[in-house]
SEFI-997645 format. One record per residue (C-alpha): residue number from 1; residue in three letters; x negated, y negated, z. Coordinates in Angstrom, 2 decimals, m for minus. Layout:
<pts>
<NUM, 'ALA', <X, Y, Z>>
...
</pts>
This chain:
<pts>
<1, 'MET', <m59.85, m126.44, 12.57>>
<2, 'ASP', <m61.97, m129.04, 14.18>>
<3, 'LEU', <m63.25, m128.42, 17.52>>
<4, 'ASP', <m63.92, m131.32, 20.02>>
<5, 'VAL', <m67.33, m129.95, 21.56>>
<6, 'ARG', <m69.27, m132.34, 23.37>>
<7, 'LYS', <m72.56, m132.03, 24.95>>
<8, 'PRO', <m72.49, m133.30, 28.96>>
<9, 'ALA', <m74.17, m136.51, 29.28>>
<10, 'ASN', <m77.40, m136.97, 30.42>>
<11, 'ARG', <m77.75, m137.80, 33.60>>
<12, 'PRO', <m80.18, m140.69, 34.61>>
<13, 'SER', <m83.37, m139.60, 36.30>>
<14, 'ARG', <m83.04, m140.77, 40.04>>
<15, 'ARG', <m87.28, m139.99, 40.39>>
<16, 'HIS', <m87.83, m143.63, 40.07>>
<17, 'HIS', <m85.29, m144.15, 43.67>>
<18, 'LEU', <m87.76, m141.17, 45.14>>
<19, 'VAL', <m90.64, m143.47, 44.32>>
<20, 'ASP', <m89.04, m146.34, 45.35>>
<21, 'ALA', <m88.66, m144.88, 49.09>>
<22, 'ALA', <m91.99, m142.95, 49.64>>
<23, 'VAL', <m93.36, m147.00, 48.46>>
<24, 'GLU', <m91.62, m148.34, 51.23>>
<25, 'LEU', <m92.03, m145.87, 53.81>>
<26, 'PHE', <m96.09, m144.98, 52.69>>
<27, 'SER', <m96.57, m149.02, 53.34>>
<28, 'LEU', <m95.18, m149.22, 56.67>>
<29, 'GLU', <m96.55, m145.99, 57.95>>
<30, 'PRO', <m99.73, m143.80, 57.35>>
<31, 'TRP', <m98.98, m141.08, 54.50>>
<32, 'GLU', <m99.64, m138.33, 56.62>>
<33, 'VAL', <m97.06, m139.18, 59.35>>
<34, 'ILE', <m94.24, m139.16, 56.30>>
<35, 'THR', <m92.25, m136.04, 55.77>>
<36, 'VAL', <m90.32, m135.04, 52.50>>
<37, 'ALA', <m87.20, m135.42, 54.87>>
<38, 'ASP', <m88.05, m138.93, 55.65>>
<39, 'ILE', <m88.28, m139.81, 51.87>>
<40, 'VAL', <m85.02, m137.86, 50.66>>
<41, 'GLU', <m83.14, m139.80, 53.71>>
<42, 'ARG', <m84.23, m143.04, 52.78>>
<43, 'ALA', <m83.89, m142.32, 49.11>>
<44, 'GLY', <m80.05, m140.62, 49.91>>
<45, 'MET', <m81.06, m137.44, 48.10>>
<46, 'THR', <m81.36, m133.88, 48.93>>
<47, 'PRO', <m84.56, m131.79, 49.45>>
<48, 'ALA', <m83.72, m130.20, 46.11>>
<49, 'THR', <m83.72, m133.46, 44.48>>
<50, 'PHE', <m87.10, m134.29, 45.48>>
<51, 'TYR', <m88.87, m130.76, 44.66>>
<52, 'TYR', <m86.92, m131.14, 41.35>>
<53, 'HIS', <m89.22, m134.24, 40.19>>
<54, 'PHE', <m92.13, m133.52, 42.50>>
<55, 'SER', <m94.15, m130.47, 43.85>>
<56, 'SER', <m95.11, m131.86, 46.84>>
<57, 'ARG', <m95.71, m135.44, 48.92>>
<58, 'GLU', <m99.17, m135.18, 47.57>>
<59, 'GLU', <m97.89, m135.48, 43.88>>
<60, 'LEU', <m95.54, m138.34, 44.56>>
<61, 'LEU', <m98.57, m140.29, 46.58>>
<62, 'GLU', <m101.12, m139.70, 43.63>>
<63, 'GLU', <m98.23, m141.26, 41.02>>
<64, 'ILE', <m97.86, m144.10, 43.20>>
<65, 'VAL', <m101.84, m144.64, 43.69>>
<66, 'ARG', <m101.96, m143.87, 40.02>>
<67, 'ASP', <m99.31, m146.22, 39.00>>
<68, 'PHE', <m100.93, m149.39, 40.54>>
<69, 'ALA', <m104.74, m148.52, 39.93>>
<70, 'GLN', <m103.62, m149.72, 36.12>>
<71, 'LYS', <m101.61, m152.61, 37.69>>
<72, 'TRP', <m104.83, m153.87, 39.53>>
<73, 'LEU', <m107.27, m152.85, 36.48>>
<74, 'GLY', <m104.94, m154.93, 34.02>>
<75, 'MET', <m105.38, m157.63, 36.39>>
<76, 'VAL', <m108.72, m158.05, 37.06>>
<77, 'GLU', <m109.78, m157.14, 33.47>>
<78, 'ARG', <m107.32, m159.73, 31.81>>
<79, 'LEU', <m108.73, m162.36, 34.93>>
<80, 'LEU', <m112.45, m161.13, 33.57>>
<81, 'ASP', <m111.69, m161.41, 29.71>>
<82, 'SER', <m110.30, m165.07, 30.44>>
<83, 'ALA', <m113.61, m166.54, 32.15>>
<84, 'GLU', <m115.33, m168.59, 29.82>>
<85, 'THR', <m118.07, m170.31, 32.05>>
<86, 'PRO', <m119.71, m169.35, 35.04>>
<87, 'ASP', <m117.13, m171.51, 37.07>>
<88, 'GLU', <m114.24, m169.64, 35.67>>
<89, 'LEU', <m115.77, m166.30, 36.47>>
<90, 'CYS', <m116.37, m167.83, 40.05>>
<91, 'ALA', <m112.88, m168.36, 40.23>>
<92, 'VAL', <m111.33, m165.12, 39.54>>
<93, 'ALA', <m111.33, m163.87, 43.11>>
<94, 'MET', <m109.13, m167.06, 44.05>>
<95, 'ALA', <m106.68, m165.94, 41.18>>
<96, 'LEU', <m106.50, m162.84, 42.53>>
<97, 'LEU', <m105.21, m163.72, 45.84>>
<98, 'ASP', <m102.45, m165.50, 44.08>>
<99, 'GLU', <m101.40, m162.58, 41.58>>
<100, 'ILE', <m101.71, m159.77, 44.58>>
<101, 'ASP', <m98.79, m161.17, 46.46>>
<102, 'ALA', <m96.04, m160.43, 43.24>>
<103, 'THR', <m97.73, m156.62, 43.09>>
<104, 'GLY', <m95.27, m155.86, 46.15>>
<105, 'GLN', <m95.85, m152.69, 48.55>>
<106, 'GLU', <m97.78, m150.47, 45.96>>
<107, 'ALA', <m100.64, m152.78, 46.57>>
<108, 'LYS', <m100.83, m151.75, 50.43>>
<109, 'ILE', <m100.79, m147.89, 49.59>>
<110, 'PHE', <m103.66, m148.41, 47.03>>
<111, 'PHE', <m105.92, m150.54, 49.54>>
<112, 'LEU', <m105.06, m148.57, 52.44>>
<113, 'SER', <m106.35, m145.53, 52.17>>
<114, 'THR', <m106.55, m142.80, 55.29>>
<115, 'ALA', <m108.99, m139.85, 55.90>>
<116, 'LYS', <m106.12, m137.16, 55.47>>
<117, 'GLU', <m104.78, m138.34, 52.14>>
<118, 'PRO', <m105.24, m136.13, 49.31>>
<119, 'LEU', <m109.06, m135.70, 47.22>>
<120, 'MET', <m106.79, m137.22, 44.04>>
<121, 'ALA', <m105.60, m140.63, 45.23>>
<122, 'GLU', <m109.16, m141.50, 46.42>>
<123, 'ARG', <m110.47, m140.21, 43.10>>
<124, 'ILE', <m108.38, m142.46, 41.30>>
<125, 'ARG', <m109.26, m145.46, 43.34>>
<126, 'SER', <m112.79, m144.39, 42.95>>
<127, 'ASP', <m112.43, m144.58, 38.91>>
<128, 'THR', <m110.69, m147.78, 39.04>>
<129, 'ARG', <m113.33, m149.37, 40.93>>
<130, 'ARG', <m116.37, m147.64, 38.46>>
<131, 'GLN', <m114.11, m149.06, 35.50>>
<132, 'LEU', <m114.10, m152.66, 37.15>>
<133, 'ILE', <m117.84, m152.46, 37.84>>
<134, 'ARG', <m118.83, m152.07, 34.44>>
<135, 'SER', <m116.14, m154.30, 33.25>>
<136, 'ALA', <m117.30, m157.02, 35.66>>
<137, 'ALA', <m121.15, m156.53, 34.54>>
<138, 'LYS', <m120.18, m156.70, 31.03>>
<139, 'THR', <m118.42, m160.27, 31.82>>
<140, 'VAL', <m121.47, m161.18, 33.73>>
<141, 'CYS', <m124.00, m160.12, 30.63>>
<142, 'ARG', <m121.52, m162.07, 28.09>>
<143, 'LEU', <m121.67, m165.43, 30.08>>
<144, 'ALA', <m125.47, m164.51, 30.94>>
<145, 'PRO', <m126.99, m163.31, 28.13>>
<146, 'ASP', <m130.50, m163.35, 29.07>>
<147, 'ARG', <m129.95, m161.51, 32.63>>
<148, 'ASP', <m131.36, m157.94, 33.47>>
<149, 'PRO', <m128.65, m155.39, 32.90>>
<150, 'ALA', <m129.47, m153.75, 35.84>>
<151, 'ALA', <m129.17, m156.91, 37.83>>
<152, 'ALA', <m125.91, m157.62, 35.69>>
<153, 'HIS', <m124.74, m154.43, 37.37>>
<154, 'VAL', <m125.70, m155.14, 40.81>>
<155, 'ASN', <m123.57, m158.61, 40.45>>
<156, 'GLY', <m120.77, m156.03, 38.93>>
<157, 'VAL', <m120.63, m154.22, 42.38>>
<158, 'ALA', <m120.91, m156.92, 44.60>>
<159, 'MET', <m117.82, m158.39, 42.39>>
<160, 'VAL', <m115.33, m155.69, 42.69>>
<161, 'VAL', <m116.00, m155.35, 46.44>>
<162, 'LEU', <m115.56, m159.07, 46.76>>
<163, 'TYR', <m112.11, m158.42, 44.86>>
<164, 'GLU', <m111.20, m155.60, 47.00>>
<165, 'MET', <m111.83, m157.24, 50.42>>
<166, 'ALA', <m110.00, m160.32, 49.10>>
<167, 'ALA', <m106.63, m158.32, 48.34>>
<168, 'ARG', <m107.09, m156.10, 51.01>>
<169, 'SER', <m107.24, m159.44, 53.66>>
<170, 'ARG', <m104.13, m161.04, 51.62>>
<171, 'LEU', <m102.16, m157.77, 52.39>>
<172, 'GLY', <m103.06, m158.05, 55.89>>
<173, 'LEU', <m105.15, m155.24, 55.82>>
<174, 'ALA', <m108.46, m156.59, 56.78>>
<175, 'GLU', <m109.50, m159.59, 59.18>>
<176, 'PRO', <m111.00, m162.18, 57.91>>
<177, 'HIS', <m107.96, m164.14, 56.20>>
<178, 'ARG', <m105.98, m164.08, 59.49>>
<179, 'MET', <m109.12, m164.97, 61.13>>
<180, 'LEU', <m110.09, m168.20, 59.12>>
<181, 'GLY', <m107.08, m168.88, 57.89>>
<182, 'PRO', <m105.66, m168.95, 54.17>>
<183, 'ARG', <m107.99, m172.81, 53.58>>
<184, 'ARG', <m111.05, m171.76, 55.03>>
<185, 'PHE', <m110.69, m168.06, 53.84>>
<186, 'ARG', <m110.52, m169.40, 50.16>>
<187, 'ALA', <m113.58, m171.68, 50.94>>
<188, 'GLU', <m115.73, m168.87, 52.15>>
<189, 'LEU', <m114.60, m166.45, 49.32>>
<190, 'ALA', <m115.54, m169.34, 46.71>>
<191, 'LYS', <m119.10, m169.36, 48.29>>
<192, 'LEU', <m119.23, m165.40, 48.31>>
<193, 'SER', <m117.87, m165.18, 45.11>>
<194, 'ARG', <m120.95, m167.47, 43.78>>
<195, 'VAL', <m123.36, m165.27, 45.17>>
<196, 'ALA', <m121.62, m162.09, 43.89>>
<197, 'THR', <m121.37, m163.45, 40.42>>
<198, 'GLY', <m125.39, m164.84, 40.33>>
<199, 'PHE', <m124.06, m167.88, 39.70>>
<200, 'ALA', <m124.68, m169.40, 43.23>>
<201, 'VAL', <m127.49, m171.79, 41.34>>
<202, 'SER', <m126.62, m172.53, 38.12>>
<203, 'ALA', <m122.55, m173.15, 38.97>>
<204, 'GLU', <m123.63, m175.83, 41.62>>
<205, 'GLN', <m122.58, m179.37, 41.11>>
<206, 'PRO', <m125.34, m181.70, 40.97>>
<207, 'SER', <m125.61, m183.88, 44.02>>
</pts>
């Protein structure tokens, strides 16, 4: 006699609903004022469901920051790798302005840190920054083989700080973009890019 034994269907994970709800809330209000109750209410779930997937708000925030860190890392390194000339390297900062628009609310959470955030979230940001500095310095050395490695490292630091400033300004998290307006901001960013990369003189067009 055959028995029709059926396994219960696997219920799709609702983890991403919690992440989406948290992203919406964290991008609107400081992390420390958002509660688990706020997140589950936005997601239409229960606290039990939240704690099934996450041990705390801290863990959820760290996941959001870590996920965007990988996107940011990939975005910047792709543009650095594709730069074949000093002019193309100087244009990376402007290209990031266009690409950051498509990253959504996670970008605001990544670039807008607060003093009360868990240390792990800031460590993820710091690790990402260090990796990008190495990549930027490596790109400078590739395009300027005679440049001293220490000088290239300084260029890498300046480039990554500039990229972060450009992203924060474009997302409305810093004043320069609002004060200067899009056109003047891009013009100033282009000038700063030449200084940061160390190609301020060699990349200038002859008069």
